[in-house]
MARLO-172910 format. One record per residue (C-alpha): x negated, y negated, z negated; residue number from 0; residue in one letter. Coordinates in pm, whole numbers, m for minus. Layout:
# residues N
site X: X&Y: Y&Z: Z&seq: NUM&type: a
...
This chain:
# residues 77
site X: m7859&Y: m2420&Z: m12187&seq: 0&type: m
site X: m7779&Y: m2393&Z: m11817&seq: 1&type: q
site X: m7428&Y: m2529&Z: m11871&seq: 2&type: a
site X: m7570&Y: m2823&Z: m12069&seq: 3&type: f
site X: m7809&Y: m2919&Z: m11787&seq: 4&type: v
site X: m7533&Y: m2891&Z: m11526&seq: 5&type: e
site X: m7294&Y: m3103&Z: m11735&seq: 6&type: f
site X: m7543&Y: m3384&Z: m11794&seq: 7&type: v
site X: m7679&Y: m3394&Z: m11438&seq: 8&type: v
site X: m7333&Y: m3389&Z: m11281&seq: 9&type: k
site X: m7255&Y: m3702&Z: m11482&seq: 10&type: g
site X: m7561&Y: m3879&Z: m11341&seq: 11&type: l
site X: m7534&Y: m3809&Z: m10968&seq: 12&type: v
site X: m7304&Y: m3927&Z: m10688&seq: 13&type: d
site X: m7251&Y: m3577&Z: m10546&seq: 14&type: q
site X: m7186&Y: m3350&Z: m10847&seq: 15&type: p
site X: m7058&Y: m3063&Z: m10631&seq: 16&type: d
site X: m7410&Y: m3015&Z: m10486&seq: 17&type: v
site X: m7582&Y: m2972&Z: m10826&seq: 18&type: v
site X: m7727&Y: m2624&Z: m10882&seq: 19&type: q
site X: m7920&Y: m2496&Z: m11183&seq: 20&type: v
site X: m8096&Y: m2161&Z: m11144&seq: 21&type: v
site X: m8265&Y: m1998&Z: m11446&seq: 22&type: p
site X: m8587&Y: m1809&Z: m11374&seq: 23&type: i
site X: m8765&Y: m1599&Z: m11638&seq: 24&type: e
site X: m9145&Y: m1627&Z: m11641&seq: 25&type: k
site X: m9320&Y: m1444&Z: m11922&seq: 26&type: g
site X: m9101&Y: m1546&Z: m12214&seq: 27&type: g
site X: m9032&Y: m1891&Z: m12068&seq: 28&type: l
site X: m8710&Y: m1980&Z: m11891&seq: 29&type: t
site X: m8757&Y: m2231&Z: m11611&seq: 30&type: v
site X: m8438&Y: m2403&Z: m11501&seq: 31&type: y
site X: m8475&Y: m2508&Z: m11137&seq: 32&type: e
site X: m8250&Y: m2804&Z: m11064&seq: 33&type: l
site X: m8135&Y: m2882&Z: m10710&seq: 34&type: s
site X: m7946&Y: m3201&Z: m10624&seq: 35&type: v
site X: m7857&Y: m3390&Z: m10306&seq: 36&type: a
site X: m8158&Y: m3573&Z: m10155&seq: 37&type: p
site X: m8010&Y: m3914&Z: m10235&seq: 38&type: g
site X: m7953&Y: m3820&Z: m10599&seq: 39&type: d
site X: m8307&Y: m3709&Z: m10683&seq: 40&type: a
site X: m8408&Y: m4061&Z: m10783&seq: 41&type: g
site X: m8118&Y: m4086&Z: m11027&seq: 42&type: k
site X: m8222&Y: m3764&Z: m11198&seq: 43&type: v
site X: m8587&Y: m3868&Z: m11214&seq: 44&type: i
site X: m8516&Y: m4221&Z: m11334&seq: 45&type: g
site X: m8750&Y: m4515&Z: m11355&seq: 46&type: r
site X: m9103&Y: m4387&Z: m11426&seq: 47&type: r
site X: m8956&Y: m4041&Z: m11489&seq: 48&type: g
site X: m8780&Y: m4137&Z: m11808&seq: 49&type: t
site X: m8449&Y: m3966&Z: m11730&seq: 50&type: t
site X: m8594&Y: m3627&Z: m11641&seq: 51&type: i
site X: m8831&Y: m3644&Z: m11938&seq: 52&type: q
site X: m8534&Y: m3710&Z: m12167&seq: 53&type: a
site X: m8349&Y: m3413&Z: m12015&seq: 54&type: l
site X: m8652&Y: m3190&Z: m12069&seq: 55&type: r
site X: m8684&Y: m3305&Z: m12430&seq: 56&type: s
site X: m8318&Y: m3236&Z: m12508&seq: 57&type: l
site X: m8339&Y: m2898&Z: m12338&seq: 58&type: l
site X: m8648&Y: m2800&Z: m12534&seq: 59&type: q
site X: m8498&Y: m2907&Z: m12868&seq: 60&type: v
site X: m8181&Y: m2709&Z: m12801&seq: 61&type: g
site X: m8381&Y: m2407&Z: m12693&seq: 62&type: a
site X: m8606&Y: m2429&Z: m12997&seq: 63&type: q
site X: m8302&Y: m2411&Z: m13224&seq: 64&type: k
site X: m8207&Y: m2086&Z: m13047&seq: 65&type: k
site X: m8561&Y: m1953&Z: m13073&seq: 66&type: g
site X: m8637&Y: m1954&Z: m12700&seq: 67&type: v
site X: m8869&Y: m2153&Z: m12475&seq: 68&type: r
site X: m8757&Y: m2333&Z: m12161&seq: 69&type: c
site X: m8835&Y: m2619&Z: m11927&seq: 70&type: t
site X: m8671&Y: m2803&Z: m11638&seq: 71&type: l
site X: m8805&Y: m2844&Z: m11284&seq: 72&type: d
site X: m8650&Y: m3056&Z: m11010&seq: 73&type: l
site X: m8664&Y: m2868&Z: m10680&seq: 74&type: v
site X: m8672&Y: m3094&Z: m10376&seq: 75&type: e
site X: m8593&Y: m2951&Z: m10034&seq: 76&type: d
């Protein structure tokens, strides 16, 4: 799942070398913390949050097929 998030986000941003995805386990839930360059945060979020919501939906569907739970958080510095 982590590789999927990295692949998709690197295709969206201007500075793909800065993209970092860190998985954190929290009581049976995996939270993927996504860090991007400050100028690229808007591209990941999208208009009215549609892009990040789509990423979360795809991530949850893929995780559900594997029998795990996960979500995606954008970490802003």
